[in-house]
N, C-alpha and C positions, 0 to 999 in steps of 0.2 A: 396508588398514581404514579409514585415515584420510579417504581422497579419496573411497573409496564412501560413506563416512556426510555427509558435507559434500554430494558430489551427491544423496544423497535426502533430506536437510534443505535443500538448494537449490530443490529442484525442489517440494516439498510448499508450501513458506511459498511461493514463486512462483508455484504455480496457486491457491493459496487468495487471493495478493494479486492477479494477473491475473484470477480469476473476481469476485471482489467489486468491482472498477474496473470491469469488462465492464459488469455486471448494472444498476451504478449512472450510466454514462455516457451513456444514451439518455433517462433520463428526471431530469438534474442539479436541474431545477426541481423536482421532485414531490422529490429528496431532501432536497434545501436548506430543503425548507418543513420537512418531516420533522423535520428534526435543529434547526433553531432553535426548533421548537415543542417538543421537549423539553427543549431547554437554557432555556427560557422562565422558569423559577424555580430557577436557578442563580444562583452569585455572576457567574458570566462573562459579561460584555456581547454583547448580539447584535452588534455592532461587531467583536465577536472570532469570535464562530460563524458568522457571515454567511459573511465568504472565506474561513472554514474547511471550511465544509461546501461548496463549492465546490473547494476544492484538494484537498479529498481524495481525491475519487475518482480525478481525473486522477490524481495519485501512486500511488494502489493498482497502477492501471494501470499506468503505467510503469516503478514500479521491479519490479512482477510480470513484467514483460514480460523485462526486463533480467534478473532472476534465470533465468526460463526458458532464456533463449537461452545466460546464463553469460558474457556482455561483462562486464567487469571484472572478473572473478573470479581471474582469476590473478592480477592486481597485489596481492591480497589475501595471498594465498597464501605470497610472497615473506616478510611480514611475519611469518607462524605460528612460531612458533618450531619446529624438530622435537626 
């Protein structure tokens, strides 16, 4: 039962992250401009928001792909107490 639940959760989160990254990668500059515009009137300085807005879609895509493929998941199963 735990294996099935882990698989379904991994696939759902992986598909969500992969989809978000896939949609944002072709329009990376537009996404970055939108994100920095939204954080304009906050305490976070643009010097932090700008690099993060470029890294976020790449990280979402990469982590989502790894989750969908199931890479590195066997390593974590050994650390979970049964």
